[in-house]
DRENPA-3360 file (N, C-alpha, C; in nm, 2 decimals, always signed):
BEGIN
1 = MAFGNFSK = -0.80/+0.97/+1.10/-0.73/+0.88/+1.18/-0.58/+0.92/+1.18 ~ -0.52/+0.93/+1.29/-0.38/+0.97/+1.30/-0.29/+0.85/+1.26 ~ -0.18/+0.88/+1.20/-0.09/+0.78/+1.16/+0.00/+0.75/+1.28 ~ +0.06/+0.63/+1.28/+0.15/+0.59/+1.39/+0.10/+0.48/+1.47 ~ -0.03/+0.45/+1.46/-0.09/+0.34/+1.54/-0.19/+0.26/+1.46 ~ -0.18/+0.25/+1.33/-0.27/+0.17/+1.25/-0.26/+0.03/+1.28 ~ -0.37/-0.04/+1.30/-0.36/-0.19/+1.29/-0.39/-0.23/+1.15 ~ -0.36/-0.35/+1.12/-0.38/-0.40/+0.98/-0.53/-0.38/+0.94;
9 = RELLDWLL = -0.62/-0.41/+1.03/-0.76/-0.40/+0.99/-0.80/-0.25/+0.97 ~ -0.75/-0.16/+1.06/-0.78/-0.02/+1.04/-0.72/+0.03/+0.91 ~ -0.60/-0.01/+0.87/-0.55/+0.03/+0.74/-0.63/-0.02/+0.63 ~ -0.67/-0.15/+0.63/-0.75/-0.21/+0.53/-0.89/-0.13/+0.51 ~ -0.95/-0.10/+0.62/-1.08/-0.03/+0.62/-1.06/+0.11/+0.56 ~ -0.95/+0.18/+0.60/-0.92/+0.31/+0.55/-0.90/+0.31/+0.40 ~ -0.82/+0.21/+0.35/-0.80/+0.19/+0.21/-0.93/+0.16/+0.13 ~ -1.01/+0.08/+0.19/-1.14/+0.05/+0.12/-1.23/+0.17/+0.12;
17 = DLTEAEEA = -1.24/+0.24/+0.22/-1.32/+0.37/+0.23/-1.27/+0.47/+0.12 ~ -1.14/+0.48/+0.12/-1.08/+0.58/+0.03/-1.10/+0.54/-0.12 ~ -1.08/+0.42/-0.15/-1.08/+0.38/-0.29/-1.21/+0.31/-0.35 ~ -1.30/+0.27/-0.26/-1.42/+0.20/-0.30/-1.38/+0.07/-0.37 ~ -1.27/+0.02/-0.34/-1.22/-0.11/-0.40/-1.26/-0.23/-0.32 ~ -1.21/-0.34/-0.34/-1.24/-0.46/-0.26/-1.11/-0.52/-0.20 ~ -1.13/-0.59/-0.10/-1.03/-0.67/-0.03/-1.03/-0.81/-0.09 ~ -0.91/-0.86/-0.11/-0.90/-1.00/-0.16/-0.77/-1.07/-0.10;
25 = YPFTREKS = -0.78/-1.20/-0.11/-0.67/-1.28/-0.05/-0.62/-1.38/-0.16 ~ -0.55/-1.34/-0.26/-0.52/-1.42/-0.38/-0.40/-1.52/-0.36 ~ -0.33/-1.51/-0.25/-0.21/-1.59/-0.24/-0.24/-1.72/-0.17 ~ -0.18/-1.83/-0.22/-0.22/-1.96/-0.18/-0.11/-2.02/-0.09 ~ +0.01/-1.97/-0.09/+0.11/-2.03/+0.00/+0.07/-2.00/+0.14 ~ +0.09/-2.10/+0.22/+0.05/-2.10/+0.36/+0.10/-1.97/+0.43 ~ +0.22/-1.93/+0.41/+0.28/-1.82/+0.47/+0.21/-1.69/+0.43 ~ +0.16/-1.69/+0.30/+0.10/-1.56/+0.24/-0.05/-1.56/+0.25;
33 = KSTPIIRH = -0.12/-1.66/+0.30/-0.26/-1.66/+0.30/-0.33/-1.54/+0.37 ~ -0.26/-1.48/+0.46/-0.31/-1.37/+0.54/-0.27/-1.24/+0.49 ~ -0.22/-1.24/+0.36/-0.17/-1.11/+0.30/-0.28/-1.06/+0.20 ~ -0.35/-0.96/+0.25/-0.46/-0.90/+0.16/-0.40/-0.80/+0.06 ~ -0.48/-0.80/-0.05/-0.46/-0.69/-0.15/-0.59/-0.61/-0.15 ~ -0.57/-0.49/-0.20/-0.69/-0.41/-0.23/-0.69/-0.40/-0.39 ~ -0.80/-0.44/-0.45/-0.81/-0.44/-0.59/-0.93/-0.38/-0.64 ~ -0.93/-0.33/-0.77/-1.05/-0.27/-0.83/-1.15/-0.38/-0.85;
41 = RRNKKMLA = -1.28/-0.34/-0.83/-1.39/-0.43/-0.84/-1.41/-0.47/-0.99 ~ -1.39/-0.38/-1.08/-1.42/-0.40/-1.22/-1.31/-0.49/-1.29 ~ -1.18/-0.44/-1.28/-1.08/-0.51/-1.36/-0.99/-0.61/-1.27 ~ -1.02/-0.61/-1.14/-0.95/-0.70/-1.05/-0.80/-0.67/-1.03 ~ -0.75/-0.56/-1.08/-0.61/-0.52/-1.07/-0.58/-0.47/-0.93 ~ -0.47/-0.51/-0.88/-0.43/-0.47/-0.75/-0.38/-0.33/-0.75 ~ -0.42/-0.25/-0.65/-0.37/-0.12/-0.63/-0.29/-0.10/-0.50 ~ -0.30/-0.20/-0.41/-0.23/-0.20/-0.29/-0.22/-0.34/-0.23;
49 = LVTHREGK = -0.11/-0.36/-0.16/-0.08/-0.48/-0.09/-0.05/-0.45/+0.06 ~ -0.11/-0.52/+0.15/-0.08/-0.49/+0.29/-0.02/-0.61/+0.36 ~ +0.09/-0.60/+0.42/+0.16/-0.71/+0.49/+0.24/-0.66/+0.61 ~ +0.29/-0.76/+0.68/+0.38/-0.74/+0.79/+0.51/-0.80/+0.76 ~ +0.62/-0.73/+0.80/+0.76/-0.78/+0.78/+0.84/-0.73/+0.90 ~ +0.90/-0.82/+0.97/+0.99/-0.78/+1.08/+0.91/-0.69/+1.18 ~ +0.78/-0.72/+1.21/+0.70/-0.64/+1.30/+0.65/-0.51/+1.25 ~ +0.67/-0.48/+1.12/+0.63/-0.35/+1.06/+0.51/-0.38/+0.97;
57 = LLLNLKLK = +0.41/-0.28/+0.98/+0.30/-0.29/+0.89/+0.34/-0.22/+0.76 ~ +0.33/-0.29/+0.65/+0.38/-0.24/+0.52/+0.26/-0.22/+0.42 ~ +0.28/-0.12/+0.34/+0.18/-0.09/+0.23/+0.25/-0.07/+0.10 ~ +0.23/-0.16/+0.00/+0.29/-0.14/-0.13/+0.19/-0.07/-0.22 ~ +0.24/+0.03/-0.29/+0.16/+0.11/-0.38/+0.23/+0.13/-0.51 ~ +0.16/+0.15/-0.62/+0.21/+0.17/-0.75/+0.21/+0.32/-0.78 ~ +0.33/+0.37/-0.82/+0.34/+0.51/-0.86/+0.42/+0.52/-0.99 ~ +0.43/+0.64/-1.04/+0.51/+0.66/-1.16/+0.66/+0.66/-1.11;
65 = PEQIEIMM = +0.75/+0.61/-1.20/+0.89/+0.60/-1.16/+0.95/+0.73/-1.11 ~ +0.91/+0.85/-1.17/+0.96/+0.97/-1.12/+0.91/+1.01/-0.98 ~ +0.79/+0.97/-0.95/+0.73/+0.99/-0.82/+0.80/+0.90/-0.71 ~ +0.83/+0.78/-0.75/+0.90/+0.68/-0.66/+1.04/+0.74/-0.63 ~ +1.11/+0.79/-0.73/+1.24/+0.84/-0.71/+1.24/+0.96/-0.61 ~ +1.14/+1.04/-0.61/+1.13/+1.16/-0.52/+1.09/+1.10/-0.38 ~ +1.00/+1.00/-0.37/+0.96/+0.95/-0.24/+1.06/+0.88/-0.17 ~ +1.17/+0.83/-0.23/+1.27/+0.75/-0.16/+1.35/+0.84/-0.06;
73 = DTKGVIPA = +1.33/+0.97/-0.06/+1.40/+1.05/+0.04/+1.31/+1.07/+0.16 ~ +1.19/+1.01/+0.16/+1.10/+1.02/+0.27/+1.12/+0.91/+0.38 ~ +1.12/+0.95/+0.50/+1.14/+0.86/+0.61/+1.02/+0.76/+0.61 ~ +1.05/+0.63/+0.61/+0.94/+0.53/+0.61/+0.90/+0.48/+0.48 ~ +0.97/+0.53/+0.37/+0.94/+0.48/+0.24/+1.06/+0.41/+0.18 ~ +1.04/+0.29/+0.13/+1.16/+0.21/+0.09/+1.12/+0.15/-0.05 ~ +1.22/+0.10/-0.12/+1.19/+0.03/-0.24/+1.09/-0.09/-0.22 ~ +1.01/-0.11/-0.31/+0.90/-0.21/-0.29/+0.95/-0.35/-0.25;
81 = YHMNKKHW = +0.89/-0.40/-0.15/+0.92/-0.54/-0.11/+0.84/-0.64/-0.20 ~ +0.92/-0.72/-0.26/+0.86/-0.83/-0.35/+0.78/-0.77/-0.47 ~ +0.82/-0.65/-0.52/+0.75/-0.60/-0.63/+0.85/-0.53/-0.72 ~ +0.81/-0.49/-0.84/+0.89/-0.42/-0.93/+0.93/-0.28/-0.87 ~ +1.06/-0.26/-0.84/+1.10/-0.14/-0.77/+1.09/-0.02/-0.86 ~ +1.08/-0.03/-0.99/+1.06/+0.09/-1.07/+0.92/+0.15/-1.06 ~ +0.82/+0.06/-1.04/+0.68/+0.10/-1.04/+0.61/+0.10/-0.91 ~ +0.67/+0.03/-0.81/+0.61/+0.01/-0.68/+0.70/+0.06/-0.57;
89 = LTVWVNET = +0.65/+0.10/-0.46/+0.72/+0.13/-0.34/+0.65/+0.08/-0.22 ~ +0.72/+0.07/-0.10/+0.66/+0.03/+0.02/+0.67/+0.14/+0.12 ~ +0.56/+0.15/+0.20/+0.55/+0.25/+0.30/+0.54/+0.17/+0.44 ~ +0.63/+0.21/+0.53/+0.62/+0.15/+0.67/+0.51/+0.24/+0.73 ~ +0.39/+0.19/+0.73/+0.28/+0.28/+0.77/+0.29/+0.35/+0.90 ~ +0.33/+0.28/+1.00/+0.34/+0.34/+1.14/+0.47/+0.40/+1.17 ~ +0.56/+0.41/+1.07/+0.69/+0.47/+1.09/+0.73/+0.58/+0.99 ~ +0.63/+0.62/+0.91/+0.66/+0.72/+0.81/+0.63/+0.86/+0.85;
97 = ELSESELA = +0.70/+0.95/+0.79/+0.67/+1.09/+0.82/+0.57/+1.15/+0.72 ~ +0.51/+1.06/+0.64/+0.40/+1.11/+0.55/+0.28/+1.14/+0.63 ~ +0.21/+1.25/+0.59/+0.08/+1.28/+0.66/-0.03/+1.19/+0.60 ~ -0.14/+1.19/+0.66/-0.25/+1.11/+0.61/-0.29/+1.16/+0.47 ~ -0.30/+1.29/+0.45/-0.33/+1.34/+0.32/-0.23/+1.30/+0.21 ~ -0.10/+1.30/+0.25/+0.00/+1.26/+0.15/-0.01/+1.12/+0.11 ~ -0.04/+1.03/+0.22/-0.05/+0.89/+0.19/-0.18/+0.87/+0.11 ~ -0.28/+0.94/+0.14/-0.41/+0.92/+0.07/-0.39/+0.96/-0.08;
105 = AMVLESSR = -0.31/+1.06/-0.11/-0.28/+1.10/-0.25/-0.21/+0.99/-0.32 ~ -0.11/+0.93/-0.25/-0.04/+0.82/-0.31/-0.13/+0.70/-0.34 ~ -0.22/+0.67/-0.25/-0.31/+0.56/-0.27/-0.40/+0.59/-0.39 ~ -0.45/+0.71/-0.40/-0.54/+0.75/-0.51/-0.47/+0.74/-0.64 ~ -0.34/+0.78/-0.64/-0.26/+0.77/-0.76/-0.24/+0.63/-0.80 ~ -0.21/+0.54/-0.70/-0.20/+0.40/-0.73/-0.33/+0.34/-0.79 ~ -0.44/+0.39/-0.74/-0.57/+0.35/-0.79/-0.59/+0.39/-0.93 ~ -0.55/+0.52/-0.96/-0.56/+0.57/-1.09/-0.47/+0.49/-1.19;
113 = LTS = -0.35/+0.47/-1.15/-0.26/+0.40/-1.24/-0.29/+0.25/-1.27 ~ -0.37/+0.19/-1.18/-0.41/+0.05/-1.20/-0.55/+0.03/-1.25 ~ -0.62/+0.14/-1.27/-0.76/+0.13/-1.32/-0.77/+0.11/-1.47;
% end
């Protein structure tokens, strides 16, 4: 799938296929009820969060601090929205210069770090 036109559902399906994890909706505040996370089936730890902000599709991922520092120079990658900025980052999915394989590697690393 080419990046640049992901819908929220397409991104969720891609993440689920890639990680074999599960989709969950743990937030109870009315404004956050439609904010899904991708979590491990076994330990229930979150490896990704998908949301919208200011019309942008966002994906939060956990990486090593040194990886995050390097990624901050990438277009469409910003400090994590509503997360620990030392261990998490946010990707503007449809506005990043990351390739699909680069983003997949980041997702798999987030999965590894949270398993």
